[in-house]
N, C-alpha and C positions, 0 to 999 in steps of 0.2 A: 573505614572511608568510604564516602559514597563514590560510585561512578557514574560519570554522565557523558554521553556521546549524541549530538544534534545531526540532524540532515535537513534540509529544505531544497524544495524544487517547485519549479515553476512552468507551465506548458502551456501552449496558445491550444485554444480549443478548438480551433479551426481545423488542426492536425487530428483530429478526430472527428470531424463531421462527417465522412463516410465510413466510420466503423460499425454502424448499425447494419451495413451490406455485408460485412465479413459474415462467414460461416461459424456456427457454435465452437466448431471444431479448432479454429485459429483462433477465435478469443479466449477459449479454454486454456490456450496456452499462456495466458497471463491473468485472465480471471476465473473466478469459481463460478459453477451454475446459478448458484444464490445472487452473486452480483450481475452476471450476465441477464438474469432474469428481471433485474431491478431497474438496470440500465435500460433494457428497451422496451418497459413497461408502457413509456410516454416518448416515443421515437423523436419529437420534437426537442426532448430534453436528455438524448443518449449522449451525444457528443462531452457536454460539461460532466456529465457523471461517470463515463468513461475518462475522461481526463482528470479530474480530481483523485480517482482511485489510483491511475497511473500514476501521478506525482507521489500519490502515498508512497507506493512501492519503492520510487525512486529515491525518497527521502530514508528510507527504512535501509535500503541498500547504502547511501552515503553517509548514515549514520554508524553503521556496521565497518564500513571501509575507513571510517575515521579513527574508528576504535581499534583497527585490527588490520593493518595493510597487509598481513599474512594469509588472513581467511580471505579464501576466493570463492565463495558463494556463486554459479553461476547466476544471472539475473534472474531466468526464466525458472531458476529452481525457488529462488526465494517467491516469485510471482506466484507462484501454484503451491506456496505456504501458508498464504494468509488468505483471510476472507476480512473483506471491511463490510461492517453492517450498521446498523442501528440498533441503539437499546429503543425501549418502548418509549422513551423520553424525547428520541429523536438524535441522541447524543450519538456519534457515531462510534465505532470500535472496532478493533482490530483483534481478529482472533487468529492464532496460531496455531496451525494443525498441530495435532500430538503427535508423537514418532516422524516429524519431519527432521530434516538435517536441520533448520533452522531454529527449530524448537530445543534440537539438544545443543545447537550453539550457544544460544540465548542461556539456557540453565547452566552450562558449562562456565560461563563468561559471568554469571550473575546477575543477569538484566534481566529480572520479572516482571518489570516495568514497563510500559511503553504509553506515553502521552503524547498526542498528536492534535494537529488543528487543521483543517481543511477547509478553503474558499474558494468559490468561483464567482466571475463576473461575466460581461458579455464577451470578453475576448480571451481571457485566462483563468488557469486554473492553480490552485498554489498549495501544497503542505509544508507542514513544517512539524518535525519528530524528535522525541527526544526519548533517548533508552536511559532508563538509570536504575540503581541499585538503592537500598538504604542502608548500605553497610558504612 
């Protein structure tokens, strides 16, 4: 039987309007170096890029919490376990770092697939995420 768990999050982009001023050290608590470089590449767009990546992390956190209320992965541990990038086609993808506690949790619970959608507009960024198995 297939297992499915969902999570969604919406954030105000304004909340992230000053994040481009944060040190790389502070940003790296949440984002990978690759993501920081991408988000800071065009300073006028950094808030929406940080916001949508943050919302994706919250969505994943919520999907895991929905599936297993006993498993308490710290949010910052989850954050440092993933990288959100783009495929050559421009489609976003989540990479789970191998050997991370998140990787082992997803493997143990047979959640090999993550499907998600992200979007942003003038004021808000949103992410919806689905963890699922094919069992």
